[in-house]
VEXMARZA-836799 format. One record per residue (C-alpha): residue number from 1; x, y negated, z negated. Coordinates in Angstrom, 1 decimal. Layout:
BEGIN
MINU  num       X       Y       Z
MINU  NUM       X       Y       Z
...
***
This chain:
BEGIN
MINU  num       X       Y       Z
MINU    1   170.3  -219.3    35.4
MINU    2   169.2  -216.2    34.3
MINU    3   171.9  -212.9    33.8
MINU    4   170.9  -209.7    32.8
MINU    5   172.8  -206.7    32.5
MINU    6   172.6  -203.0    31.4
MINU    7   175.5  -201.0    31.3
MINU    8   177.6  -198.4    29.3
MINU    9   180.7  -200.9    29.4
MINU   10   181.8  -202.4    25.7
MINU   11   180.8  -205.8    25.9
MINU   12   183.5  -208.7    25.9
MINU   13   182.3  -211.5    23.8
MINU   14   184.7  -214.3    24.7
MINU   15   183.9  -213.7    28.7
MINU   16   179.6  -213.9    28.1
MINU   17   180.3  -216.6    25.9
MINU   18   182.2  -218.7    28.7
MINU   19   179.8  -218.1    31.4
MINU   20   177.3  -219.7    29.3
MINU   21   178.9  -223.3    30.5
MINU   22   176.1  -225.4    32.1
MINU   23   175.9  -229.0    33.1
MINU   24   173.8  -230.9    30.8
MINU   25   174.0  -228.2    28.0
MINU   26   174.1  -229.6    24.3
MINU   27   173.5  -226.6    22.8
MINU   28   174.4  -222.4    22.9
MINU   29   173.2  -220.1    20.4
MINU   30   174.2  -216.6    20.7
MINU   31   173.3  -212.9    18.7
MINU   32   175.2  -210.2    18.8
MINU   33   174.1  -206.6    17.7
MINU   34   176.5  -204.1    16.6
MINU   35   175.6  -200.3    15.8
MINU   36   175.0  -199.9    11.9
MINU   37   176.2  -196.9    10.3
MINU   38   172.5  -197.2     7.7
MINU   39   172.3  -193.6     6.1
MINU   40   175.4  -191.9     7.2
MINU   41   174.8  -192.8    11.3
MINU   42   178.0  -191.9    13.0
MINU   43   176.9  -192.3    16.6
MINU   44   174.3  -193.6    18.5
MINU   45   172.7  -193.1    22.0
MINU   46   170.9  -195.4    24.2
MINU   47   168.7  -194.0    27.4
MINU   48   166.6  -196.3    29.2
MINU   49   164.4  -196.5    32.1
MINU   50   166.9  -198.0    34.7
MINU   51   165.0  -200.9    37.0
MINU   52   162.3  -201.4    34.6
MINU   53   164.4  -202.1    31.7
MINU   54   166.2  -204.8    34.0
MINU   55   162.9  -205.9    34.7
MINU   56   161.8  -206.3    31.3
MINU   57   164.4  -208.1    30.4
MINU   58   164.2  -210.5    33.1
MINU   59   160.5  -211.0    32.5
MINU   60   161.8  -211.8    28.5
MINU   61   164.3  -214.5    29.7
MINU   62   161.6  -216.1    32.1
MINU   63   159.4  -216.3    29.9
MINU   64   161.8  -217.8    27.0
MINU   65   163.3  -220.3    30.1
MINU   66   159.4  -221.9    30.9
MINU   67   158.8  -221.8    26.9
MINU   68   161.9  -223.6    25.6
MINU   69   163.1  -225.2    28.9
MINU   70   166.3  -223.5    28.7
MINU   71   169.4  -224.5    31.3
MINU   72   170.6  -220.4    31.3
MINU   73   169.9  -217.2    29.4
MINU   74   172.4  -214.2    29.2
MINU   75   171.5  -210.7    28.2
MINU   76   173.5  -207.4    27.8
MINU   77   172.7  -204.7    26.5
MINU   78   174.6  -201.5    26.7
MINU   79   173.3  -197.9    26.8
MINU   80   175.2  -194.2    26.5
MINU   81   176.9  -193.0    23.4
MINU   82   178.6  -195.6    21.1
MINU   83   179.5  -195.7    17.1
MINU   84   179.4  -198.0    14.6
MINU   85   180.4  -201.0    14.8
MINU   86   180.2  -200.7    18.4
MINU   87   178.2  -204.0    20.5
MINU   88   175.2  -202.6    21.3
MINU   89   173.8  -206.1    22.5
MINU   90   174.1  -210.0    23.4
MINU   91   171.9  -212.5    24.1
MINU   92   173.2  -216.0    24.3
MINU   93   170.6  -219.2    25.1
MINU   94   171.8  -222.4    26.5
MINU   95   169.8  -225.7    25.9
MINU   96   169.5  -229.2    26.2
MINU   97   169.4  -229.7    22.3
MINU   98   170.0  -226.7    19.8
MINU   99   166.6  -226.4    18.4
MINU  100   165.5  -224.8    21.6
MINU  101   168.6  -223.0    22.1
MINU  102   168.3  -221.2    18.9
MINU  103   164.4  -220.5    18.6
MINU  104   164.8  -219.2    22.1
MINU  105   167.5  -216.7    21.1
MINU  106   165.5  -215.7    18.0
MINU  107   162.2  -214.9    20.1
MINU  108   164.5  -213.1    22.5
MINU  109   165.8  -210.2    20.1
MINU  110   162.9  -210.1    18.5
MINU  111   160.9  -209.5    21.8
MINU  112   163.4  -207.4    22.9
MINU  113   163.4  -205.1    20.2
MINU  114   159.7  -204.4    21.0
MINU  115   159.1  -205.1    25.0
MINU  116   162.3  -203.6    26.4
MINU  117   162.1  -199.5    27.3
MINU  118   164.8  -198.2    24.9
MINU  119   165.1  -195.0    23.7
MINU  120   167.5  -194.6    20.6
MINU  121   169.0  -191.1    19.4
MINU  122   171.0  -191.6    16.1
MINU  123   173.6  -188.5    15.0
MINU  124   174.0  -187.8    11.1
MINU  125   177.2  -185.6    11.0
MINU  126   175.6  -182.7    13.2
MINU  127   172.0  -183.9    13.3
MINU  128   170.5  -185.8    15.9
MINU  129   167.2  -187.1    15.9
MINU  130   165.1  -189.9    17.9
MINU  131   164.6  -193.4    16.2
MINU  132   160.7  -194.2    15.8
MINU  133   159.2  -198.1    16.2
MINU  134   160.0  -199.7    13.3
MINU  135   156.8  -202.0    11.9
MINU  136   159.6  -204.5    11.0
MINU  137   160.3  -204.8    14.7
MINU  138   156.7  -205.5    15.6
MINU  139   156.5  -207.7    12.7
MINU  140   159.1  -210.0    13.6
MINU  141   158.0  -210.1    17.4
MINU  142   154.7  -210.6    16.0
MINU  143   155.3  -213.8    14.3
MINU  144   156.2  -215.8    17.3
MINU  145   152.3  -215.7    18.0
MINU  146   151.4  -217.5    14.9
MINU  147   149.8  -220.7    15.1
MINU  148   152.6  -222.9    14.2
MINU  149   152.2  -225.2    11.2
***
């Protein structure tokens, strides 16, 4: 089962985790990302390209499902105005074994940061600025392409 949602509504963790129940599951891994208050950030606005964003997330979930034989994937991402401490993203993976669930969850957040069409604008006091792509996000995503040793 793959479920993807891009919405301005707050992410309800208990609801999302409960929805991950799958017959035959032996491991569930989750990641929840929060809006940080780094360097005085007082607000974050996230924009996306409707339709394209959901398709990008579905493609990532399908790739993860094939690569790790997952039983289920949930990807929930907020858009709109948020404040530090708000939940911005939830990823849940379900597999027969914990290693597959954990690796797939980590891969999904690393790839989401570079492959999904979202645009962030941070506010610090009266000043707002768009967030540029980070080299550290690209490096995190690229590590999954390196040969395993």
